[in-house]
OpenMM code with the backbone's topology and positions (N, CA, C; nanometers):
from openmm import Vec3, app, unit

residues = "MET SER GLN VAL GLN LEU ASP ALA ILE ASP LYS ARG ILE LEU LEU ALA LEU GLN GLY ASP LEU GLY ASP SER PRO GLU PRO TYR VAL GLY ILE ALA GLN GLU LEU LYS ILE SER GLU PHE ASP VAL ILE ARG ARG ILE ARG ARG MET MET ASP GLU GLY ALA ILE ARG ARG ILE GLY ALA MET ILE ARG HIS ILE ARG ALA GLY ILE GLU PHE ASN GLY MET VAL VAL TRP LYS VAL GLU PRO HIS ARG VAL GLU GLU VAL GLY GLN ILE LEU ALA GLY PHE PRO GLU VAL THR HIS CYS TYR GLU ARG PRO ALA PHE GLY GLU ASN GLY GLY THR LEU PHE THR MET VAL HIS ALA SER THR GLU GLU ARG CYS LEU GLU ILE VAL ARG ASN MET ALA GLN LYS VAL GLY VAL GLU ARG TYR GLU ILE LEU PHE SER ASP ARG GLU LEU LYS LYS VAL SER MET THR TYR PHE ASP GLU GLU ALA CYS GLU GLU".split()
positions = [
    Vec3(-3.5259, 3.8402, 1.1125),
    Vec3(-3.4448, 3.9146, 1.0189),
    Vec3(-3.4275, 3.8307, 0.8933),
    Vec3(-3.4566, 3.8875, 0.7794),
    Vec3(-3.4454, 3.8139, 0.6548),
    Vec3(-3.3011, 3.8136, 0.6048),
    Vec3(-3.2688, 3.7113, 0.5301),
    Vec3(-3.1349, 3.6986, 0.4743),
    Vec3(-3.1199, 3.7936, 0.3553),
    Vec3(-3.0046, 3.8590, 0.3464),
    Vec3(-2.9774, 3.9539, 0.2390),
    Vec3(-2.9383, 3.8757, 0.1141),
    Vec3(-2.9984, 3.9122, 0.0023),
    Vec3(-2.9673, 3.8485, -0.1251),
    Vec3(-2.8574, 3.9282, -0.1957),
    Vec3(-2.7476, 3.8611, -0.2266),
    Vec3(-2.6359, 3.9250, -0.2948),
    Vec3(-2.6116, 3.8574, -0.4280),
    Vec3(-2.5980, 3.9383, -0.5323),
    Vec3(-2.5643, 3.8800, -0.6617),
    Vec3(-2.4113, 3.8809, -0.6790),
    Vec3(-2.3648, 3.8355, -0.7931),
    Vec3(-2.2204, 3.8240, -0.8180),
    Vec3(-2.1509, 3.9603, -0.8108),
    Vec3(-2.2167, 4.0648, -0.8592),
    Vec3(-2.1557, 4.1985, -0.8546),
    Vec3(-2.1459, 4.2473, -0.7105),
    Vec3(-2.2518, 4.2264, -0.6305),
    Vec3(-2.2465, 4.2636, -0.4887),
    Vec3(-2.1286, 4.1949, -0.4201),
    Vec3(-2.1117, 4.0663, -0.4473),
    Vec3(-2.0019, 3.9912, -0.3845),
    Vec3(-1.8663, 4.0449, -0.4277),
    Vec3(-1.8539, 4.0829, -0.5536),
    Vec3(-1.7271, 4.1409, -0.6028),
    Vec3(-1.7004, 4.2763, -0.5362),
    Vec3(-1.8046, 4.3530, -0.5142),
    Vec3(-1.7886, 4.4811, -0.4440),
    Vec3(-1.7411, 4.4563, -0.3012),
    Vec3(-1.8030, 4.3610, -0.2335),
    Vec3(-1.7611, 4.3281, -0.0971),
    Vec3(-1.6169, 4.2783, -0.0948),
    Vec3(-1.5795, 4.1994, -0.1924),
    Vec3(-1.4419, 4.1498, -0.2020),
    Vec3(-1.3451, 4.2679, -0.2150),
    Vec3(-1.3810, 4.3657, -0.2967),
    Vec3(-1.2960, 4.4842, -0.3139),
    Vec3(-1.2916, 4.5680, -0.1859),
    Vec3(-1.4049, 4.5821, -0.1181),
    Vec3(-1.4102, 4.6639, 0.0037),
    Vec3(-1.3293, 4.6036, 0.1174),
    Vec3(-1.3143, 4.4732, 0.1196),
    Vec3(-1.2393, 4.4114, 0.2279),
    Vec3(-1.0888, 4.4237, 0.2066),
    Vec3(-1.0476, 4.4735, 0.0911),
    Vec3(-0.9063, 4.4934, 0.0637),
    Vec3(-0.8654, 4.6378, 0.0864),
    Vec3(-0.7496, 4.6720, 0.0388),
    Vec3(-0.6957, 4.8072, 0.0514),
    Vec3(-0.7463, 4.8921, -0.0650),
    Vec3(-0.8185, 4.9978, -0.0354),
    Vec3(-0.8708, 5.0866, -0.1391),
    Vec3(-0.7682, 5.1913, -0.1818),
    Vec3(-0.6554, 5.1944, -0.1149),
    Vec3(-0.5531, 5.2918, -0.1488),
    Vec3(-0.5885, 5.4290, -0.0974),
    Vec3(-0.5216, 5.5285, -0.1509),
    Vec3(-0.5439, 5.6641, -0.1018),
    Vec3(-0.6063, 5.7562, -0.2070),
    Vec3(-0.6799, 5.6976, -0.2974),
    Vec3(-0.7463, 5.7754, -0.4023),
    Vec3(-0.8593, 5.8589, -0.3439),
    Vec3(-0.8771, 5.9809, -0.3935),
    Vec3(-0.9922, 6.0602, -0.3481),
    Vec3(-1.1243, 6.0043, -0.4012),
    Vec3(-1.1180, 5.9131, -0.4988),
    Vec3(-1.2373, 5.8491, -0.5551),
    Vec3(-1.2181, 5.6969, -0.5509),
    Vec3(-1.2262, 5.6374, -0.4320),
    Vec3(-1.1919, 5.4961, -0.4167),
    Vec3(-1.2835, 5.3983, -0.4909),
    Vec3(-1.4044, 5.4412, -0.5256),
    Vec3(-1.4975, 5.3493, -0.5905),
    Vec3(-1.4829, 5.3451, -0.7418),
    Vec3(-1.4071, 5.4376, -0.7981),
    Vec3(-1.3858, 5.4400, -0.9433),
    Vec3(-1.3133, 5.3127, -0.9885),
    Vec3(-1.2093, 5.2734, -0.9139),
    Vec3(-1.1344, 5.1526, -0.9494),
    Vec3(-1.2211, 5.0280, -0.9444),
    Vec3(-1.3068, 5.0191, -0.8438),
    Vec3(-1.3990, 4.9052, -0.8330),
    Vec3(-1.4922, 4.9038, -0.9530),
    Vec3(-1.5457, 5.0207, -0.9856),
    Vec3(-1.6388, 5.0321, -1.0995),
    Vec3(-1.5707, 4.9893, -1.2288),
    Vec3(-1.4486, 5.0351, -1.2514),
    Vec3(-1.3765, 4.9991, -1.3738),
    Vec3(-1.3516, 4.8492, -1.3799),
    Vec3(-1.3138, 4.7909, -1.2683),
    Vec3(-1.2882, 4.6465, -1.2627),
    Vec3(-1.4153, 4.5670, -1.2947),
    Vec3(-1.5288, 4.6149, -1.2469),
    Vec3(-1.6555, 4.5432, -1.2664),
    Vec3(-1.7305, 4.5863, -1.3921),
    Vec3(-1.6763, 4.6871, -1.4618),
    Vec3(-1.7378, 4.7381, -1.5850),
    Vec3(-1.8798, 4.7904, -1.5605),
    Vec3(-1.8941, 4.8629, -1.4465),
    Vec3(-2.0185, 4.9313, -1.4151),
    Vec3(-1.9815, 5.0748, -1.3761),
    Vec3(-2.0802, 5.1587, -1.3536),
    Vec3(-2.0514, 5.2981, -1.3192),
    Vec3(-2.0169, 5.3112, -1.1707),
    Vec3(-1.9456, 5.4183, -1.1404),
    Vec3(-1.9167, 5.4492, -1.0003),
    Vec3(-2.0488, 5.4693, -0.9252),
    Vec3(-2.1445, 5.5351, -0.9888),
    Vec3(-2.2766, 5.5561, -0.9294),
    Vec3(-2.3393, 5.4231, -0.8890),
    Vec3(-2.3299, 5.3219, -0.9761),
    Vec3(-2.3887, 5.1917, -0.9473),
    Vec3(-2.3171, 5.1239, -0.8305),
    Vec3(-2.1858, 5.1386, -0.8233),
    Vec3(-2.1114, 5.0822, -0.7099),
    Vec3(-2.1621, 5.1441, -0.5800),
    Vec3(-2.1715, 5.2759, -0.5770),
    Vec3(-2.2157, 5.3453, -0.4557),
    Vec3(-2.3601, 5.3097, -0.4218),
    Vec3(-2.4453, 5.3018, -0.5239),
    Vec3(-2.5854, 5.2641, -0.5019),
    Vec3(-2.5952, 5.1255, -0.4399),
    Vec3(-2.5167, 5.0326, -0.4903),
    Vec3(-2.5181, 4.8961, -0.4373),
    Vec3(-2.4645, 4.8916, -0.2936),
    Vec3(-2.3603, 4.9678, -0.2664),
    Vec3(-2.3061, 4.9717, -0.1298),
    Vec3(-2.4109, 5.0263, -0.0339),
    Vec3(-2.4782, 5.1337, -0.0736),
    Vec3(-2.5837, 5.1916, 0.0119),
    Vec3(-2.6958, 5.0907, 0.0372),
    Vec3(-2.7359, 5.0179, -0.0686),
    Vec3(-2.8409, 4.9173, -0.0522),
    Vec3(-2.7962, 4.8079, 0.0445),
    Vec3(-2.6716, 4.7613, 0.0289),
    Vec3(-2.6224, 4.6559, 0.1182),
    Vec3(-2.6131, 4.7060, 0.2626),
    Vec3(-2.5833, 4.8335, 0.2806),
    Vec3(-2.5824, 4.8910, 0.4155),
    Vec3(-2.7250, 4.8986, 0.4707),
    Vec3(-2.8181, 4.9443, 0.3883),
    Vec3(-2.9587, 4.9533, 0.4304),
    Vec3(-3.0148, 4.8164, 0.4676),
    Vec3(-2.9717, 4.7131, 0.3961),
    Vec3(-3.0229, 4.5774, 0.4193),
    Vec3(-2.9453, 4.5033, 0.5278),
    Vec3(-2.8370, 4.5625, 0.5770),
    Vec3(-2.7615, 4.5001, 0.6853),
    Vec3(-2.6488, 4.4085, 0.6422),
    Vec3(-2.6219, 4.3990, 0.5124),
    Vec3(-2.5101, 4.3155, 0.4672),
    Vec3(-2.3767, 4.3803, 0.5035),
    Vec3(-2.3752, 4.5128, 0.5091),
    Vec3(-2.2580, 4.5889, 0.5511),
    Vec3(-2.3017, 4.6758, 0.6676),
    Vec3(-2.2311, 4.6665, 0.7789),
    Vec3(-2.2651, 4.7517, 0.8934),
    Vec3(-2.1944, 4.8857, 0.8863),
    Vec3(-2.0700, 4.8839, 0.8404),
    Vec3(-1.9960, 5.0088, 0.8310),
    Vec3(-1.8785, 4.9902, 0.7367),
    Vec3(-1.8289, 5.1014, 0.6873),
    Vec3(-1.7074, 5.1012, 0.6070),
    Vec3(-1.6081, 5.1876, 0.6825),
    Vec3(-1.4939, 5.1325, 0.7129),
    Vec3(-1.3945, 5.2054, 0.7907),
    Vec3(-1.2617, 5.2114, 0.7185),
    Vec3(-1.1841, 5.3091, 0.7560),
    Vec3(-1.0502, 5.3241, 0.6995),
    Vec3(-0.9473, 5.2948, 0.8066),
    Vec3(-0.8436, 5.2259, 0.7673),
    Vec3(-0.7316, 5.2019, 0.8573),
    Vec3(-0.6160, 5.2906, 0.8140),
    Vec3(-0.5593, 5.3577, 0.9090),
    Vec3(-0.4441, 5.4409, 0.8799),
    Vec3(-0.3201, 5.3657, 0.9259),
    Vec3(-0.2337, 5.3374, 0.8331),
    Vec3(-0.1061, 5.2762, 0.8673),
    Vec3(-0.0116, 5.3923, 0.8980),
    Vec3(-0.0211, 5.4378, 1.0232),
    Vec3(0.0418, 5.5638, 1.0617),
    Vec3(0.1932, 5.5643, 1.0472),
    Vec3(0.2590, 5.4546, 1.0740),
    Vec3(0.4048, 5.4520, 1.0617),
    Vec3(0.4454, 5.4670, 0.9159),
    Vec3(0.3767, 5.3960, 0.8267),
    Vec3(0.4036, 5.4075, 0.6838),
    Vec3(0.3754, 5.5494, 0.6332),
    Vec3(0.2816, 5.6177, 0.6972),
    Vec3(0.2472, 5.7544, 0.6583),
    Vec3(0.3428, 5.8577, 0.7190),
    Vec3(0.4386, 5.8118, 0.7992),
    Vec3(0.5365, 5.9026, 0.8579),
    Vec3(0.4930, 5.9655, 0.9889),
    Vec3(0.3882, 5.9121, 1.0496),
    Vec3(0.3408, 5.9629, 1.1781),
    Vec3(0.3986, 5.8729, 1.2863),
    Vec3(0.4932, 5.9257, 1.3623),
    Vec3(0.5680, 5.8439, 1.4569),
    Vec3(0.5051, 5.8316, 1.5954),
    Vec3(0.4332, 5.9335, 1.6382),
    Vec3(0.3798, 5.9306, 1.7741),
    Vec3(0.2283, 5.9357, 1.7724),
    Vec3(0.1705, 5.8449, 1.8494),
    Vec3(0.0261, 5.8302, 1.8572),
    Vec3(-0.0108, 5.8173, 2.0036),
    Vec3(-0.1017, 5.8991, 2.0458),
    Vec3(-0.1465, 5.8916, 2.1836),
    Vec3(-0.2958, 5.8703, 2.1906),
    Vec3(-0.3351, 5.7621, 2.2594),
    Vec3(-0.4769, 5.7424, 2.2878),
    Vec3(-0.5038, 5.8193, 2.4165),
    Vec3(-0.5853, 5.9226, 2.4048),
    Vec3(-0.6150, 6.0062, 2.5207),
    Vec3(-0.7488, 5.9614, 2.5782),
    Vec3(-0.7474, 5.9339, 2.7080),
    Vec3(-0.8680, 5.8926, 2.7792),
    Vec3(-0.9116, 6.0123, 2.8639),
    Vec3(-1.0233, 6.0711, 2.8254),
    Vec3(-1.0718, 6.1940, 2.8874),
    Vec3(-1.1790, 6.1631, 2.9915),
    Vec3(-1.1680, 6.2246, 3.1084),
    Vec3(-1.2711, 6.2147, 3.2125),
    Vec3(-1.3649, 6.3339, 3.1920),
    Vec3(-1.4803, 6.3064, 3.1331),
    Vec3(-1.5765, 6.4112, 3.0980),
    Vec3(-1.7086, 6.3806, 3.1676),
    Vec3(-1.7705, 6.4842, 3.2223),
    Vec3(-1.9011, 6.4665, 3.2850),
    Vec3(-1.9988, 6.4120, 3.1809),
    Vec3(-2.0822, 6.3154, 3.2187),
    Vec3(-2.1736, 6.2524, 3.1213),
    Vec3(-2.2553, 6.3511, 3.0390),
    Vec3(-2.3015, 6.4593, 3.0980),
    Vec3(-2.3841, 6.5552, 3.0238),
    Vec3(-2.3040, 6.6360, 2.9219),
    Vec3(-2.1689, 6.6276, 2.9260),
    Vec3(-2.0853, 6.7033, 2.8319),
    Vec3(-2.0186, 6.6147, 2.7261),
    Vec3(-2.0383, 6.4841, 2.7324),
    Vec3(-1.9672, 6.3928, 2.6424),
    Vec3(-1.9922, 6.4268, 2.4954),
    Vec3(-2.1160, 6.4484, 2.4570),
    Vec3(-2.1490, 6.4789, 2.3174),
    Vec3(-2.0825, 6.6090, 2.2727),
    Vec3(-2.0961, 6.7123, 2.3534),
    Vec3(-2.0382, 6.8439, 2.3218),
    Vec3(-1.8856, 6.8359, 2.3111),
    Vec3(-1.8223, 6.7781, 2.4102),
    Vec3(-1.6758, 6.7689, 2.4124),
    Vec3(-1.6270, 6.6788, 2.2995),
    Vec3(-1.6958, 6.5685, 2.2776),
    Vec3(-1.6576, 6.4771, 2.1693),
    Vec3(-1.6605, 6.5454, 2.0334),
    Vec3(-1.7611, 6.6261, 2.0086),
    Vec3(-1.7712, 6.6990, 1.8812),
    Vec3(-1.6522, 6.7929, 1.8624),
    Vec3(-1.6153, 6.8618, 1.9686),
    Vec3(-1.5024, 6.9561, 1.9601),
    Vec3(-1.3719, 6.8808, 1.9390),
    Vec3(-1.3478, 6.7769, 2.0182),
    Vec3(-1.2228, 6.7013, 2.0060),
    Vec3(-1.2102, 6.6345, 1.8693),
    Vec3(-1.3206, 6.5822, 1.8188),
    Vec3(-1.3187, 6.5158, 1.6876),
    Vec3(-1.2856, 6.6150, 1.5762),
    Vec3(-1.3050, 6.7432, 1.6009),
    Vec3(-1.2765, 6.8453, 1.5011),
    Vec3(-1.1293, 6.8803, 1.4864),
    Vec3(-1.0458, 6.8335, 1.5766),
    Vec3(-0.9027, 6.8600, 1.5642),
    Vec3(-0.8467, 6.7760, 1.4496),
    Vec3(-0.7684, 6.8359, 1.3593),
    Vec3(-0.7175, 6.7605, 1.2444),
    Vec3(-0.6233, 6.6458, 1.2822),
    Vec3(-0.5644, 6.6506, 1.3997),
    Vec3(-0.4726, 6.5449, 1.4437),
    Vec3(-0.5451, 6.4246, 1.5036),
    Vec3(-0.6771, 6.4340, 1.5164),
    Vec3(-0.7580, 6.3266, 1.5761),
    Vec3(-0.8191, 6.2410, 1.4656),
    Vec3(-0.7932, 6.1098, 1.4714),
    Vec3(-0.8521, 6.0190, 1.3725),
    Vec3(-0.9632, 5.9335, 1.4309),
    Vec3(-0.9683, 5.9196, 1.5602),
    Vec3(-1.0728, 5.8409, 1.6250),
    Vec3(-1.1233, 5.9191, 1.7456),
    Vec3(-1.2534, 5.9170, 1.7672),
    Vec3(-1.3116, 5.9802, 1.8849),
    Vec3(-1.4384, 5.9020, 1.9181),
    Vec3(-1.4425, 5.8426, 2.0366),
    Vec3(-1.5586, 5.7629, 2.0720),
    Vec3(-1.5728, 5.7507, 2.2225),
    Vec3(-1.6946, 5.7150, 2.2640),
    Vec3(-1.7261, 5.6944, 2.4047),
    Vec3(-1.7229, 5.5451, 2.4339),
    Vec3(-1.6639, 5.5098, 2.5475),
    Vec3(-1.6534, 5.3701, 2.5909),
    Vec3(-1.6781, 5.3638, 2.7418),
    Vec3(-1.6917, 5.2433, 2.7946),
    Vec3(-1.7030, 5.2308, 2.9409),
    Vec3(-1.5783, 5.2891, 3.0093),
    Vec3(-1.5936, 5.3292, 3.1335),
    Vec3(-1.4858, 5.3929, 3.2093),
    Vec3(-1.3580, 5.3093, 3.2064),
    Vec3(-1.2441, 5.3810, 3.1909),
    Vec3(-1.1140, 5.3158, 3.1806),
    Vec3(-1.0082, 5.4015, 3.2481),
    Vec3(-0.9058, 5.3368, 3.2993),
    Vec3(-0.7881, 5.4064, 3.3502),
    Vec3(-0.8034, 5.4603, 3.4906),
    Vec3(-0.6980, 5.5281, 3.5328),
    Vec3(-0.6918, 5.5815, 3.6686),
    Vec3(-0.8018, 5.6829, 3.6966),
    Vec3(-0.8357, 5.7631, 3.5970),
    Vec3(-0.9380, 5.8668, 3.6139),
    Vec3(-1.0786, 5.8190, 3.5809),
    Vec3(-1.0913, 5.7000, 3.5266),
    Vec3(-1.2233, 5.6511, 3.4876),
    Vec3(-1.2799, 5.7246, 3.3678),
    Vec3(-1.1921, 5.7602, 3.2739),
    Vec3(-1.2350, 5.8337, 3.1558),
    Vec3(-1.3236, 5.7516, 3.0646),
    Vec3(-1.4154, 5.8195, 2.9971),
    Vec3(-1.5095, 5.7508, 2.9076),
    Vec3(-1.5036, 5.8006, 2.7638),
    Vec3(-1.4291, 5.9070, 2.7388),
    Vec3(-1.4169, 5.9613, 2.6036),
    Vec3(-1.2737, 5.9391, 2.5563),
    Vec3(-1.2592, 5.8778, 2.4396),
    Vec3(-1.1286, 5.8399, 2.3880),
    Vec3(-1.1010, 5.9117, 2.2561),
    Vec3(-0.9786, 5.9628, 2.2410),
    Vec3(-0.9368, 6.0209, 2.1134),
    Vec3(-0.7991, 5.9678, 2.0786),
    Vec3(-0.7768, 5.9387, 1.9513),
    Vec3(-0.6444, 5.9000, 1.9038),
    Vec3(-0.5836, 6.0222, 1.8381),
    Vec3(-0.4695, 6.0658, 1.8923),
    Vec3(-0.4014, 6.1847, 1.8440),
    Vec3(-0.2710, 6.1430, 1.7776),
    Vec3(-0.2449, 6.1942, 1.6578),
    Vec3(-0.1240, 6.1612, 1.5817),
    Vec3(-0.0374, 6.2853, 1.5673),
    Vec3(0.0945, 6.2666, 1.5818),
    Vec3(0.1880, 6.3782, 1.5673),
    Vec3(0.3250, 6.3252, 1.5258),
    Vec3(0.4108, 6.4169, 1.4844),
    Vec3(0.5440, 6.3781, 1.4373),
    Vec3(0.6410, 6.3515, 1.5513),
    Vec3(0.6169, 6.4115, 1.6684),
    Vec3(0.7037, 6.3901, 1.7845),
    Vec3(0.6178, 6.3745, 1.9095),
    Vec3(0.6766, 6.3195, 2.0129),
    Vec3(0.6044, 6.3067, 2.1394),
    Vec3(0.5720, 6.4449, 2.1967),
    Vec3(0.6670, 6.5376, 2.1853),
    Vec3(0.6457, 6.6732, 2.2363),
    Vec3(0.5274, 6.7401, 2.1656),
    Vec3(0.5187, 6.7213, 2.0328),
    Vec3(0.4084, 6.7793, 1.9560),
    Vec3(0.2757, 6.7160, 1.9964),
    Vec3(0.2771, 6.5873, 2.0192),
    Vec3(0.1553, 6.5178, 2.0625),
    Vec3(0.1083, 6.5742, 2.1969),
    Vec3(0.2013, 6.5924, 2.2904),
    Vec3(0.1662, 6.6479, 2.4212),
    Vec3(0.1120, 6.7909, 2.4082),
    Vec3(0.1717, 6.8682, 2.3201),
    Vec3(0.1255, 7.0051, 2.2958),
    Vec3(-0.0171, 7.0064, 2.2406),
    Vec3(-0.0441, 6.9183, 2.1462),
    Vec3(-0.1789, 6.9087, 2.0875),
    Vec3(-0.2807, 6.8728, 2.1950),
    Vec3(-0.2474, 6.7753, 2.2783),
    Vec3(-0.3399, 6.7314, 2.3833),
    Vec3(-0.3646, 6.8436, 2.4837),
    Vec3(-0.2605, 6.9176, 2.5201),
    Vec3(-0.2792, 7.0309, 2.6114),
    Vec3(-0.3731, 7.1349, 2.5493),
    Vec3(-0.3566, 7.1622, 2.4197),
    Vec3(-0.4453, 7.2566, 2.3505),
    Vec3(-0.5890, 7.2061, 2.3484),
    Vec3(-0.6049, 7.0770, 2.3246),
    Vec3(-0.7384, 7.0177, 2.3237),
    Vec3(-0.8035, 7.0319, 2.4607),
    Vec3(-0.7275, 6.9984, 2.5657),
    Vec3(-0.7801, 7.0052, 2.7023),
    Vec3(-0.8233, 7.1470, 2.7369),
    Vec3(-0.7412, 7.2441, 2.6968),
    Vec3(-0.7744, 7.3837, 2.7241),
    Vec3(-0.9013, 7.4256, 2.6492),
    Vec3(-0.9128, 7.3840, 2.5248),
    Vec3(-1.0280, 7.4242, 2.4437),
    Vec3(-1.1597, 7.3708, 2.5002),
    Vec3(-1.1586, 7.2471, 2.5549),
    Vec3(-1.2833, 7.1882, 2.6062),
    Vec3(-1.2991, 7.2048, 2.7574),
    Vec3(-1.1947, 7.2574, 2.8245),
    Vec3(-1.2040, 7.2785, 2.9685),
    Vec3(-1.2051, 7.1490, 3.0479),
    Vec3(-1.1283, 7.0499, 3.0019),
    Vec3(-1.1198, 6.9223, 3.0728),
    Vec3(-0.9768, 6.9067, 3.1242),
    Vec3(-0.9639, 6.8894, 3.2546),
    Vec3(-0.8317, 6.8793, 3.3157),
    Vec3(-0.7886, 6.7360, 3.3424),
    Vec3(-0.8845, 6.6454, 3.3547),
    Vec3(-0.8505, 6.5068, 3.3898),
    Vec3(-0.8468, 6.4203, 3.2643),
    Vec3(-0.7268, 6.3777, 3.2292),
    Vec3(-0.7062, 6.2884, 3.1154),
    Vec3(-0.5740, 6.2165, 3.1324),
    Vec3(-0.5583, 6.1087, 3.0603),
    Vec3(-0.4298, 6.0384, 3.0570),
    Vec3(-0.4026, 5.9975, 2.9130),
    Vec3(-0.2746, 5.9900, 2.8794),
    Vec3(-0.2342, 5.9576, 2.7431),
    Vec3(-0.1624, 5.8233, 2.7441),
    Vec3(-0.2077, 5.7343, 2.6568),
    Vec3(-0.1434, 5.6044, 2.6385),
    Vec3(-0.0742, 5.6089, 2.5028),
    Vec3(0.0591, 5.6079, 2.5033),
    Vec3(0.1337, 5.6170, 2.3788),
    Vec3(0.1535, 5.4800, 2.3163),
    Vec3(0.1432, 5.4740, 2.1824),
    Vec3(0.1713, 5.3516, 2.1079),
    Vec3(0.3222, 5.3347, 2.1005),
    Vec3(0.3692, 5.2131, 2.1235),
    Vec3(0.5128, 5.1902, 2.1058),
    Vec3(0.5420, 5.1059, 1.9829),
    Vec3(0.4362, 5.0492, 1.9232),
    Vec3(0.4524, 4.9761, 1.7982),
    Vec3(0.3161, 4.9630, 1.7314),
    Vec3(0.3187, 4.9404, 1.6006),
    Vec3(0.1951, 4.9233, 1.5248),
    Vec3(0.1686, 4.7743, 1.5101),
    Vec3(0.0524, 4.7330, 1.5545),
    Vec3(0.0145, 4.5925, 1.5430),
    Vec3(-0.0435, 4.5661, 1.4049),
    Vec3(-0.0517, 4.4390, 1.3711),
    Vec3(-0.1071, 4.4011, 1.2416),
    Vec3(-0.2523, 4.4479, 1.2339),
    Vec3(-0.2856, 4.5144, 1.1245),
    Vec3(-0.4219, 4.5610, 1.1026),
    Vec3(-0.4823, 4.4781, 0.9907),
    Vec3(-0.6028, 4.4292, 1.0135),
    Vec3(-0.6678, 4.3417, 0.9174),
    Vec3(-0.8085, 4.3927, 0.8895),
    Vec3(-0.8444, 4.3963, 0.7626),
    Vec3(-0.9791, 4.4364, 0.7231),
    Vec3(-1.0765, 4.3214, 0.7450),
    Vec3(-1.2038, 4.3562, 0.7530),
    Vec3(-1.3098, 4.2564, 0.7611),
    Vec3(-1.3073, 4.1719, 0.6342),
    Vec3(-1.3255, 4.0414, 0.6492),
    Vec3(-1.3297, 3.9528, 0.5332),
    Vec3(-1.4708, 3.8982, 0.5178),
    Vec3(-1.5327, 3.9254, 0.4028),
    Vec3(-1.6670, 3.8772, 0.3734),
    Vec3(-1.6622, 3.7525, 0.2862),
    Vec3(-1.5787, 3.7561, 0.1826),
    Vec3(-1.5718, 3.6496, 0.0851),
    Vec3(-1.4275, 3.6305, 0.0410),
    Vec3(-1.4005, 3.5124, -0.0112),
    Vec3(-1.2735, 3.4934, -0.0821),
    Vec3(-1.3080, 3.4847, -0.2314),
    Vec3(-1.2064, 3.4778, -0.3136),
    Vec3(-1.2264, 3.4747, -0.4598),
    Vec3(-1.3202, 3.3621, -0.5012),
    Vec3(-1.3051, 3.2427, -0.4422),
    Vec3(-1.3864, 3.1263, -0.4816),
    Vec3(-1.5330, 3.1471, -0.4527),
    Vec3(-1.5651, 3.2115, -0.3381),
    Vec3(-1.7051, 3.2346, -0.3029),
    Vec3(-1.7730, 3.3286, -0.4008),
    Vec3(-1.6964, 3.4175, -0.4624),
    Vec3(-1.7533, 3.5119, -0.5582),
    Vec3(-1.7862, 3.4462, -0.6917),
    Vec3(-1.7277, 3.3310, -0.7167),
    Vec3(-1.7494, 3.2629, -0.8441),
    Vec3(-1.8623, 3.1620, -0.8389),
    Vec3(-1.9216, 3.1432, -0.7199),
    Vec3(-2.0316, 3.0464, -0.7059),
    Vec3(-2.1587, 3.0954, -0.7698),
] * unit.nanometer
topology = app.Topology()
chain = topology.addChain("A")
for resn in residues:
    res = topology.addResidue(resn, chain)
    for name in ("N", "CA", "C"):
        topology.addAtom(name, app.Element.getBySymbol(name[0]), res)
């Protein structure tokens, strides 16, 4: 595997991506303005760095408590292996779901499909999960409720000094 070549602008983009992009519908505009390049160029460079392996993924962290979402349930679904893709697609389509992924078997039921469900109350969260279960025809699941939000940290690629080299 060859080493990815990054110029000063690439490093500044990575520095910006490792921070908080805020809640703008156009998160790359601010980066572009700071670097005095176009938004198109920022996106083009990000795509190139992804293609070359310098960036594996770009993810968003939801600070749910700050957003006013008090109850969060990680639902572990026991789904037959041949239905995981189908059920996952349906569950991921619920607006209250922010994460949906397959993992090795976990919990009392040995569930392999996980969804994070957000709601304003515990009762509402339970109602949403019951609706989800009914829609996909899955009866075996368990809900793990969050009791506190742990520190969330973005990936760090560079610090300010590394960008000036």
